[in-house]
PDB file of N, CA, C and O in Angstrom:
ATOM      1  N   MET A   1     -10.220  -6.116  -9.046  1.00  0.00           N
ATOM      2  CA  MET A   1      -9.688  -7.446  -9.022  1.00  0.00           C
ATOM      3  C   MET A   1     -10.320  -8.243  -7.895  1.00  0.00           C
ATOM      4  O   MET A   1     -10.782  -9.360  -8.124  1.00  0.00           O
ATOM      5  N   GLY A   2     -10.352  -7.713  -6.712  1.00  0.00           N
ATOM      6  CA  GLY A   2     -11.000  -8.383  -5.600  1.00  0.00           C
ATOM      7  C   GLY A   2     -10.235  -9.602  -5.132  1.00  0.00           C
ATOM      8  O   GLY A   2      -9.010  -9.662  -5.243  1.00  0.00           O
ATOM      9  N   LEU A   3     -10.968 -10.577  -4.606  1.00  0.00           N
ATOM     10  CA  LEU A   3     -10.349 -11.791  -4.095  1.00  0.00           C
ATOM     11  C   LEU A   3     -10.677 -13.000  -4.953  1.00  0.00           C
ATOM     12  O   LEU A   3     -10.792 -14.109  -4.432  1.00  0.00           O
ATOM     13  N   GLN A   4     -10.829 -12.812  -6.244  1.00  0.00           N
ATOM     14  CA  GLN A   4     -11.089 -13.918  -7.151  1.00  0.00           C
ATOM     15  C   GLN A   4      -9.769 -14.455  -7.687  1.00  0.00           C
ATOM     16  O   GLN A   4      -8.800 -13.715  -7.857  1.00  0.00           O
ATOM     17  N   GLU A   5      -9.753 -15.761  -7.951  1.00  0.00           N
ATOM     18  CA  GLU A   5      -8.536 -16.392  -8.438  1.00  0.00           C
ATOM     19  C   GLU A   5      -8.163 -15.873  -9.824  1.00  0.00           C
ATOM     20  O   GLU A   5      -9.024 -15.481 -10.612  1.00  0.00           O
ATOM     21  N   ILE A   6      -6.868 -15.879 -10.101  1.00  0.00           N
ATOM     22  CA  ILE A   6      -6.344 -15.418 -11.375  1.00  0.00           C
ATOM     23  C   ILE A   6      -5.816 -16.638 -12.125  1.00  0.00           C
ATOM     24  O   ILE A   6      -4.997 -17.385 -11.589  1.00  0.00           O
ATOM     25  N   ALA A   7      -6.273 -16.845 -13.352  1.00  0.00           N
ATOM     26  CA  ALA A   7      -5.816 -17.980 -14.154  1.00  0.00           C
ATOM     27  C   ALA A   7      -4.602 -17.569 -14.973  1.00  0.00           C
ATOM     28  O   ALA A   7      -4.668 -16.638 -15.776  1.00  0.00           O
ATOM     29  N   VAL A   8      -3.489 -18.273 -14.762  1.00  0.00           N
ATOM     30  CA  VAL A   8      -2.261 -18.015 -15.506  1.00  0.00           C
ATOM     31  C   VAL A   8      -1.819 -19.339 -16.121  1.00  0.00           C
ATOM     32  O   VAL A   8      -1.287 -20.203 -15.424  1.00  0.00           O
ATOM     33  N   GLY A   9      -2.036 -19.498 -17.413  1.00  0.00           N
ATOM     34  CA  GLY A   9      -1.629 -20.708 -18.094  1.00  0.00           C
ATOM     35  C   GLY A   9      -2.331 -21.954 -17.601  1.00  0.00           C
ATOM     36  O   GLY A   9      -1.735 -23.031 -17.586  1.00  0.00           O
ATOM     37  N   GLY A  10      -3.573 -21.832 -17.201  1.00  0.00           N
ATOM     38  CA  GLY A  10      -4.327 -22.972 -16.703  1.00  0.00           C
ATOM     39  C   GLY A  10      -4.122 -23.261 -15.235  1.00  0.00           C
ATOM     40  O   GLY A  10      -4.710 -24.205 -14.708  1.00  0.00           O
ATOM     41  N   ILE A  11      -3.305 -22.478 -14.561  1.00  0.00           N
ATOM     42  CA  ILE A  11      -3.060 -22.646 -13.131  1.00  0.00           C
ATOM     43  C   ILE A  11      -3.711 -21.469 -12.413  1.00  0.00           C
ATOM     44  O   ILE A  11      -3.486 -20.308 -12.758  1.00  0.00           O
ATOM     45  N   PHE A  12      -4.517 -21.790 -11.415  1.00  0.00           N
ATOM     46  CA  PHE A  12      -5.181 -20.744 -10.657  1.00  0.00           C
ATOM     47  C   PHE A  12      -4.280 -20.264  -9.524  1.00  0.00           C
ATOM     48  O   PHE A  12      -3.796 -21.059  -8.719  1.00  0.00           O
ATOM     49  N   LEU A  13      -4.065 -18.958  -9.476  1.00  0.00           N
ATOM     50  CA  LEU A  13      -3.241 -18.348  -8.435  1.00  0.00           C
ATOM     51  C   LEU A  13      -4.112 -17.487  -7.535  1.00  0.00           C
ATOM     52  O   LEU A  13      -5.066 -16.851  -7.984  1.00  0.00           O
ATOM     53  N   SER A  14      -3.768 -17.483  -6.276  1.00  0.00           N
ATOM     54  CA  SER A  14      -4.484 -16.653  -5.326  1.00  0.00           C
ATOM     55  C   SER A  14      -4.078 -15.192  -5.532  1.00  0.00           C
ATOM     56  O   SER A  14      -2.904 -14.908  -5.768  1.00  0.00           O
ATOM     57  N   PRO A  15      -5.031 -14.267  -5.445  1.00  0.00           N
ATOM     58  CA  PRO A  15      -4.645 -12.862  -5.565  1.00  0.00           C
ATOM     59  C   PRO A  15      -3.812 -12.391  -4.373  1.00  0.00           C
ATOM     60  O   PRO A  15      -3.160 -11.349  -4.437  1.00  0.00           O
ATOM     61  N   LEU A  16      -3.839 -13.159  -3.296  1.00  0.00           N
ATOM     62  CA  LEU A  16      -3.025 -12.797  -2.141  1.00  0.00           C
ATOM     63  C   LEU A  16      -1.533 -12.849  -2.479  1.00  0.00           C
ATOM     64  O   LEU A  16      -0.730 -12.151  -1.861  1.00  0.00           O
ATOM     65  N   LEU A  17      -1.164 -13.677  -3.462  1.00  0.00           N
ATOM     66  CA  LEU A  17       0.230 -13.710  -3.921  1.00  0.00           C
ATOM     67  C   LEU A  17       0.640 -12.358  -4.490  1.00  0.00           C
ATOM     68  O   LEU A  17       1.720 -11.854  -4.179  1.00  0.00           O
ATOM     69  N   LEU A  18      -0.207 -11.773  -5.314  1.00  0.00           N
ATOM     70  CA  LEU A  18       0.070 -10.445  -5.869  1.00  0.00           C
ATOM     71  C   LEU A  18       0.112  -9.391  -4.769  1.00  0.00           C
ATOM     72  O   LEU A  18       0.969  -8.507  -4.783  1.00  0.00           O
ATOM     73  N   TYR A  19      -0.815  -9.485  -3.818  1.00  0.00           N
ATOM     74  CA  TYR A  19      -0.836  -8.522  -2.713  1.00  0.00           C
ATOM     75  C   TYR A  19       0.406  -8.671  -1.839  1.00  0.00           C
ATOM     76  O   TYR A  19       0.938  -7.676  -1.346  1.00  0.00           O
ATOM     77  N   ALA A  20       0.871  -9.903  -1.645  1.00  0.00           N
ATOM     78  CA  ALA A  20       2.087 -10.121  -0.855  1.00  0.00           C
ATOM     79  C   ALA A  20       3.314  -9.559  -1.572  1.00  0.00           C
ATOM     80  O   ALA A  20       4.213  -9.011  -0.934  1.00  0.00           O
ATOM     81  N   ILE A  21       3.349  -9.697  -2.888  1.00  0.00           N
ATOM     82  CA  ILE A  21       4.468  -9.122  -3.647  1.00  0.00           C
ATOM     83  C   ILE A  21       4.451  -7.598  -3.541  1.00  0.00           C
ATOM     84  O   ILE A  21       5.497  -6.974  -3.366  1.00  0.00           O
ATOM     85  N   LEU A  22       3.263  -7.002  -3.646  1.00  0.00           N
ATOM     86  CA  LEU A  22       3.156  -5.545  -3.466  1.00  0.00           C
ATOM     87  C   LEU A  22       3.570  -5.130  -2.055  1.00  0.00           C
ATOM     88  O   LEU A  22       4.244  -4.116  -1.875  1.00  0.00           O
ATOM     89  N   GLY A  23       3.164  -5.920  -1.052  1.00  0.00           N
ATOM     90  CA  GLY A  23       3.554  -5.636   0.330  1.00  0.00           C
ATOM     91  C   GLY A  23       5.049  -5.745   0.538  1.00  0.00           C
ATOM     92  O   GLY A  23       5.636  -4.953   1.276  1.00  0.00           O
ATOM     93  N   PHE A  24       5.676  -6.731  -0.114  1.00  0.00           N
ATOM     94  CA  PHE A  24       7.124  -6.881  -0.002  1.00  0.00           C
ATOM     95  C   PHE A  24       7.858  -5.707  -0.631  1.00  0.00           C
ATOM     96  O   PHE A  24       8.828  -5.201  -0.067  1.00  0.00           O
ATOM     97  N   ILE A  25       7.399  -5.279  -1.788  1.00  0.00           N
ATOM     98  CA  ILE A  25       8.041  -4.139  -2.461  1.00  0.00           C
ATOM     99  C   ILE A  25       7.881  -2.870  -1.633  1.00  0.00           C
ATOM    100  O   ILE A  25       8.831  -2.101  -1.489  1.00  0.00           O
ATOM    101  N   ALA A  26       6.685  -2.645  -1.087  1.00  0.00           N
ATOM    102  CA  ALA A  26       6.455  -1.461  -0.245  1.00  0.00           C
ATOM    103  C   ALA A  26       7.297  -1.522   1.023  1.00  0.00           C
ATOM    104  O   ALA A  26       7.816  -0.499   1.469  1.00  0.00           O
ATOM    105  N   THR A  27       7.439  -2.713   1.609  1.00  0.00           N
ATOM    106  CA  THR A  27       8.275  -2.877   2.800  1.00  0.00           C
ATOM    107  C   THR A  27       9.734  -2.588   2.476  1.00  0.00           C
ATOM    108  O   THR A  27      10.418  -1.906   3.238  1.00  0.00           O
ATOM    109  N   PHE A  28      10.206  -3.100   1.360  1.00  0.00           N
ATOM    110  CA  PHE A  28      11.594  -2.880   0.958  1.00  0.00           C
ATOM    111  C   PHE A  28      11.877  -1.397   0.744  1.00  0.00           C
ATOM    112  O   PHE A  28      12.903  -0.888   1.194  1.00  0.00           O
ATOM    113  N   VAL A  29      10.976  -0.709   0.060  1.00  0.00           N
ATOM    114  CA  VAL A  29      11.166   0.725  -0.200  1.00  0.00           C
ATOM    115  C   VAL A  29      11.128   1.517   1.106  1.00  0.00           C
ATOM    116  O   VAL A  29      11.925   2.435   1.303  1.00  0.00           O
ATOM    117  N   THR A  30      10.205   1.163   1.993  1.00  0.00           N
ATOM    118  CA  THR A  30      10.102   1.861   3.278  1.00  0.00           C
ATOM    119  C   THR A  30      11.347   1.649   4.129  1.00  0.00           C
ATOM    120  O   THR A  30      11.842   2.588   4.753  1.00  0.00           O
ATOM    121  N   ARG A  31      11.859   0.409   4.158  1.00  0.00           N
ATOM    122  CA  ARG A  31      13.065   0.135   4.938  1.00  0.00           C
ATOM    123  C   ARG A  31      14.278   0.867   4.369  1.00  0.00           C
ATOM    124  O   ARG A  31      15.105   1.374   5.127  1.00  0.00           O
ATOM    125  N   MET A  32      14.389   0.926   3.048  1.00  0.00           N
ATOM    126  CA  MET A  32      15.499   1.670   2.451  1.00  0.00           C
ATOM    127  C   MET A  32      15.414   3.145   2.820  1.00  0.00           C
ATOM    128  O   MET A  32      16.423   3.772   3.141  1.00  0.00           O
ATOM    129  N   LEU A  33      14.212   3.690   2.774  1.00  0.00           N
ATOM    130  CA  LEU A  33      14.019   5.091   3.128  1.00  0.00           C
ATOM    131  C   LEU A  33      14.326   5.335   4.599  1.00  0.00           C
ATOM    132  O   LEU A  33      14.961   6.334   4.937  1.00  0.00           O
ATOM    133  N   LEU A  34      13.885   4.436   5.481  1.00  0.00           N
ATOM    134  CA  LEU A  34      14.162   4.593   6.911  1.00  0.00           C
ATOM    135  C   LEU A  34      15.652   4.474   7.216  1.00  0.00           C
ATOM    136  O   LEU A  34      16.173   5.226   8.040  1.00  0.00           O
ATOM    137  N   HIS A  35      16.345   3.540   6.564  1.00  0.00           N
ATOM    138  CA  HIS A  35      17.792   3.423   6.781  1.00  0.00           C
ATOM    139  C   HIS A  35      18.520   4.662   6.282  1.00  0.00           C
ATOM    140  O   HIS A  35      19.525   5.071   6.863  1.00  0.00           O
ATOM    141  N   TRP A  36      18.026   5.246   5.231  1.00  0.00           N
ATOM    142  CA  TRP A  36      18.655   6.449   4.704  1.00  0.00           C
ATOM    143  C   TRP A  36      18.393   7.652   5.607  1.00  0.00           C
ATOM    144  O   TRP A  36      19.288   8.470   5.820  1.00  0.00           O
ATOM    145  N   LEU A  37      17.168   7.768   6.142  1.00  0.00           N
ATOM    146  CA  LEU A  37      16.821   8.922   6.966  1.00  0.00           C
ATOM    147  C   LEU A  37      17.280   8.798   8.413  1.00  0.00           C
ATOM    148  O   LEU A  37      17.828   9.749   8.970  1.00  0.00           O
ATOM    149  N   VAL A  38      17.064   7.647   9.021  1.00  0.00           N
ATOM    150  CA  VAL A  38      17.286   7.493  10.466  1.00  0.00           C
ATOM    151  C   VAL A  38      18.593   6.786  10.767  1.00  0.00           C
ATOM    152  O   VAL A  38      19.265   7.130  11.739  1.00  0.00           O
ATOM    153  N   GLY A  39      18.958   5.837   9.984  1.00  0.00           N
ATOM    154  CA  GLY A  39      20.134   5.028  10.267  1.00  0.00           C
ATOM    155  C   GLY A  39      19.726   3.671  10.806  1.00  0.00           C
ATOM    156  O   GLY A  39      18.538   3.368  10.921  1.00  0.00           O
ATOM    157  N   GLN A  40      20.714   2.858  11.134  1.00  0.00           N
ATOM    158  CA  GLN A  40      20.415   1.491  11.543  1.00  0.00           C
ATOM    159  C   GLN A  40      20.214   1.342  13.034  1.00  0.00           C
ATOM    160  O   GLN A  40      19.575   0.380  13.460  1.00  0.00           O
ATOM    161  N   ARG A  41      20.722   2.236  13.838  1.00  0.00           N
ATOM    162  CA  ARG A  41      20.670   2.044  15.285  1.00  0.00           C
ATOM    163  C   ARG A  41      19.413   2.601  15.934  1.00  0.00           C
ATOM    164  O   ARG A  41      19.262   2.489  17.151  1.00  0.00           O
ATOM    165  N   ALA A  42      18.522   3.188  15.182  1.00  0.00           N
ATOM    166  CA  ALA A  42      17.347   3.827  15.771  1.00  0.00           C
ATOM    167  C   ALA A  42      16.238   2.838  16.112  1.00  0.00           C
ATOM    168  O   ALA A  42      15.379   3.150  16.937  1.00  0.00           O
ATOM    169  N   LEU A  43      16.232   1.666  15.507  1.00  0.00           N
ATOM    170  CA  LEU A  43      15.146   0.713  15.711  1.00  0.00           C
ATOM    171  C   LEU A  43      15.600  -0.473  16.552  1.00  0.00           C
ATOM    172  O   LEU A  43      16.674  -1.032  16.329  1.00  0.00           O
ATOM    173  N   TRP A  44      14.774  -0.849  17.518  1.00  0.00           N
ATOM    174  CA  TRP A  44      14.995  -2.085  18.249  1.00  0.00           C
ATOM    175  C   TRP A  44      14.229  -3.170  17.530  1.00  0.00           C
ATOM    176  O   TRP A  44      13.214  -2.905  16.887  1.00  0.00           O
ATOM    177  N   TYR A  45      14.703  -4.364  17.636  1.00  0.00           N
ATOM    178  CA  TYR A  45      14.016  -5.524  17.065  1.00  0.00           C
ATOM    179  C   TYR A  45      13.666  -5.293  15.594  1.00  0.00           C
ATOM    180  O   TYR A  45      12.493  -5.269  15.222  1.00  0.00           O
ATOM    181  N   GLU A  46      14.671  -5.129  14.782  1.00  0.00           N
ATOM    182  CA  GLU A  46      14.460  -4.813  13.365  1.00  0.00           C
ATOM    183  C   GLU A  46      13.693  -5.896  12.621  1.00  0.00           C
ATOM    184  O   GLU A  46      12.897  -5.581  11.736  1.00  0.00           O
ATOM    185  N   ALA A  47      13.909  -7.147  12.954  1.00  0.00           N
ATOM    186  CA  ALA A  47      13.195  -8.230  12.272  1.00  0.00           C
ATOM    187  C   ALA A  47      11.693  -8.156  12.544  1.00  0.00           C
ATOM    188  O   ALA A  47      10.884  -8.355  11.638  1.00  0.00           O
ATOM    189  N   TRP A  48      11.325  -7.870  13.792  1.00  0.00           N
ATOM    190  CA  TRP A  48       9.897  -7.727  14.123  1.00  0.00           C
ATOM    191  C   TRP A  48       9.304  -6.531  13.395  1.00  0.00           C
ATOM    192  O   TRP A  48       8.157  -6.577  12.950  1.00  0.00           O
ATOM    193  N   PHE A  49      10.061  -5.487  13.277  1.00  0.00           N
ATOM    194  CA  PHE A  49       9.591  -4.299  12.574  1.00  0.00           C
ATOM    195  C   PHE A  49       9.383  -4.586  11.090  1.00  0.00           C
ATOM    196  O   PHE A  49       8.401  -4.132  10.501  1.00  0.00           O
ATOM    197  N   ASP A  50      10.298  -5.333  10.489  1.00  0.00           N
ATOM    198  CA  ASP A  50      10.162  -5.694   9.073  1.00  0.00           C
ATOM    199  C   ASP A  50       8.936  -6.559   8.836  1.00  0.00           C
ATOM    200  O   ASP A  50       8.189  -6.330   7.885  1.00  0.00           O
ATOM    201  N   ILE A  51       8.726  -7.543   9.685  1.00  0.00           N
ATOM    202  CA  ILE A  51       7.551  -8.412   9.542  1.00  0.00           C
ATOM    203  C   ILE A  51       6.268  -7.610   9.732  1.00  0.00           C
ATOM    204  O   ILE A  51       5.295  -7.812   9.007  1.00  0.00           O
ATOM    205  N   SER A  52       6.264  -6.709  10.696  1.00  0.00           N
ATOM    206  CA  SER A  52       5.076  -5.887  10.938  1.00  0.00           C
ATOM    207  C   SER A  52       4.770  -4.984   9.751  1.00  0.00           C
ATOM    208  O   SER A  52       3.610  -4.831   9.368  1.00  0.00           O
ATOM    209  N   LEU A  53       5.805  -4.386   9.169  1.00  0.00           N
ATOM    210  CA  LEU A  53       5.601  -3.569   7.972  1.00  0.00           C
ATOM    211  C   LEU A  53       5.039  -4.399   6.826  1.00  0.00           C
ATOM    212  O   LEU A  53       4.127  -3.962   6.124  1.00  0.00           O
ATOM    213  N   PHE A  54       5.585  -5.596   6.638  1.00  0.00           N
ATOM    214  CA  PHE A  54       5.113  -6.467   5.562  1.00  0.00           C
ATOM    215  C   PHE A  54       3.640  -6.831   5.756  1.00  0.00           C
ATOM    216  O   PHE A  54       2.861  -6.789   4.804  1.00  0.00           O
ATOM    217  N   VAL A  55       3.261  -7.183   6.972  1.00  0.00           N
ATOM    218  CA  VAL A  55       1.872  -7.548   7.246  1.00  0.00           C
ATOM    219  C   VAL A  55       0.951  -6.351   7.040  1.00  0.00           C
ATOM    220  O   VAL A  55      -0.127  -6.493   6.461  1.00  0.00           O
ATOM    221  N   LEU A  56       1.359  -5.184   7.502  1.00  0.00           N
ATOM    222  CA  LEU A  56       0.534  -3.979   7.341  1.00  0.00           C
ATOM    223  C   LEU A  56       0.369  -3.590   5.876  1.00  0.00           C
ATOM    224  O   LEU A  56      -0.733  -3.254   5.442  1.00  0.00           O
ATOM    225  N   PHE A  57       1.452  -3.635   5.119  1.00  0.00           N
ATOM    226  CA  PHE A  57       1.355  -3.275   3.699  1.00  0.00           C
ATOM    227  C   PHE A  57       0.565  -4.310   2.905  1.00  0.00           C
ATOM    228  O   PHE A  57      -0.175  -3.951   1.989  1.00  0.00           O
ATOM    229  N   THR A  58       0.714  -5.587   3.244  1.00  0.00           N
ATOM    230  CA  THR A  58      -0.058  -6.617   2.558  1.00  0.00           C
ATOM    231  C   THR A  58      -1.539  -6.494   2.876  1.00  0.00           C
ATOM    232  O   THR A  58      -2.382  -6.620   1.987  1.00  0.00           O
ATOM    233  N   ALA A  59      -1.856  -6.250   4.138  1.00  0.00           N
ATOM    234  CA  ALA A  59      -3.265  -6.052   4.518  1.00  0.00           C
ATOM    235  C   ALA A  59      -3.829  -4.799   3.866  1.00  0.00           C
ATOM    236  O   ALA A  59      -4.990  -4.787   3.456  1.00  0.00           O
ATOM    237  N   GLY A  60      -3.029  -3.748   3.764  1.00  0.00           N
ATOM    238  CA  GLY A  60      -3.481  -2.525   3.110  1.00  0.00           C
ATOM    239  C   GLY A  60      -3.745  -2.729   1.630  1.00  0.00           C
ATOM    240  O   GLY A  60      -4.729  -2.218   1.095  1.00  0.00           O
ATOM    241  N   ALA A  61      -2.871  -3.474   0.966  1.00  0.00           N
ATOM    242  CA  ALA A  61      -3.086  -3.762  -0.461  1.00  0.00           C
ATOM    243  C   ALA A  61      -4.325  -4.627  -0.654  1.00  0.00           C
ATOM    244  O   ALA A  61      -5.091  -4.412  -1.593  1.00  0.00           O
ATOM    245  N   THR A  62      -4.524  -5.598   0.222  1.00  0.00           N
ATOM    246  CA  THR A  62      -5.715  -6.449   0.137  1.00  0.00           C
ATOM    247  C   THR A  62      -6.971  -5.626   0.337  1.00  0.00           C
ATOM    248  O   THR A  62      -7.945  -5.788  -0.399  1.00  0.00           O
ATOM    249  N   PHE A  63      -6.961  -4.750   1.317  1.00  0.00           N
ATOM    250  CA  PHE A  63      -8.118  -3.896   1.564  1.00  0.00           C
ATOM    251  C   PHE A  63      -8.367  -2.965   0.385  1.00  0.00           C
ATOM    252  O   PHE A  63      -9.504  -2.802  -0.059  1.00  0.00           O
ATOM    253  N   LEU A  64      -7.306  -2.362  -0.116  1.00  0.00           N
ATOM    254  CA  LEU A  64      -7.444  -1.418  -1.218  1.00  0.00           C
ATOM    255  C   LEU A  64      -8.039  -2.080  -2.454  1.00  0.00           C
ATOM    256  O   LEU A  64      -8.982  -1.556  -3.048  1.00  0.00           O
ATOM    257  N   PHE A  65      -7.494  -3.223  -2.839  1.00  0.00           N
ATOM    258  CA  PHE A  65      -7.954  -3.863  -4.072  1.00  0.00           C
ATOM    259  C   PHE A  65      -9.271  -4.613  -3.907  1.00  0.00           C
ATOM    260  O   PHE A  65     -10.042  -4.709  -4.861  1.00  0.00           O
ATOM    261  N   SER A  66      -9.544  -5.144  -2.725  1.00  0.00           N
ATOM    262  CA  SER A  66     -10.775  -5.939  -2.585  1.00  0.00           C
ATOM    263  C   SER A  66     -11.970  -5.116  -2.180  1.00  0.00           C
ATOM    264  O   SER A  66     -13.066  -5.368  -2.680  1.00  0.00           O
ATOM    265  N   VAL A  67     -11.822  -4.145  -1.300  1.00  0.00           N
ATOM    266  CA  VAL A  67     -12.968  -3.400  -0.795  1.00  0.00           C
ATOM    267  C   VAL A  67     -13.196  -2.107  -1.582  1.00  0.00           C
ATOM    268  O   VAL A  67     -14.304  -1.853  -2.053  1.00  0.00           O
ATOM    269  N   LEU A  68     -12.175  -1.315  -1.720  1.00  0.00           N
ATOM    270  CA  LEU A  68     -12.355  -0.010  -2.336  1.00  0.00           C
ATOM    271  C   LEU A  68     -12.621  -0.099  -3.849  1.00  0.00           C
ATOM    272  O   LEU A  68     -13.435   0.659  -4.376  1.00  0.00           O
ATOM    273  N   LEU A  69     -11.945  -1.012  -4.543  1.00  0.00           N
ATOM    274  CA  LEU A  69     -12.136  -1.109  -5.984  1.00  0.00           C
ATOM    275  C   LEU A  69     -13.392  -1.919  -6.347  1.00  0.00           C
ATOM    276  O   LEU A  69     -13.937  -1.746  -7.437  1.00  0.00           O
ATOM    277  N   GLU A  70     -13.852  -2.793  -5.452  1.00  0.00           N
ATOM    278  CA  GLU A  70     -15.062  -3.554  -5.703  1.00  0.00           C
ATOM    279  C   GLU A  70     -16.309  -2.679  -5.576  1.00  0.00           C
ATOM    280  O   GLU A  70     -17.311  -2.924  -6.246  1.00  0.00           O
ATOM    281  N   SER A  71     -16.248  -1.666  -4.722  1.00  0.00           N
ATOM    282  CA  SER A  71     -17.433  -0.828  -4.488  1.00  0.00           C
ATOM    283  C   SER A  71     -17.690   0.142  -5.636  1.00  0.00           C
ATOM    284  O   SER A  71     -18.816   0.616  -5.789  1.00  0.00           O
ATOM    285  N   SER A  72     -16.684   0.448  -6.442  1.00  0.00           N
ATOM    286  CA  SER A  72     -16.891   1.397  -7.550  1.00  0.00           C
ATOM    287  C   SER A  72     -17.226   0.703  -8.845  1.00  0.00           C
ATOM    288  O   SER A  72     -17.428   1.363  -9.864  1.00  0.00           O
TER     289      SER A  72
END
């Protein structure tokens, strides 16, 4: 897929939207798993941690789909 625009009904969408949705889903699943395993009191600054997870997962999805899949 890479970083090319996606046409949906004549409207061009950025692929970063799809990567952000994947990052949000991965962040949500990770947070649910962490709350189940560790509990709520183990993390300081939970909002910063959530944003950091979202950015890391979104960057990982972007790297995975744009670099690794483009080379093959």
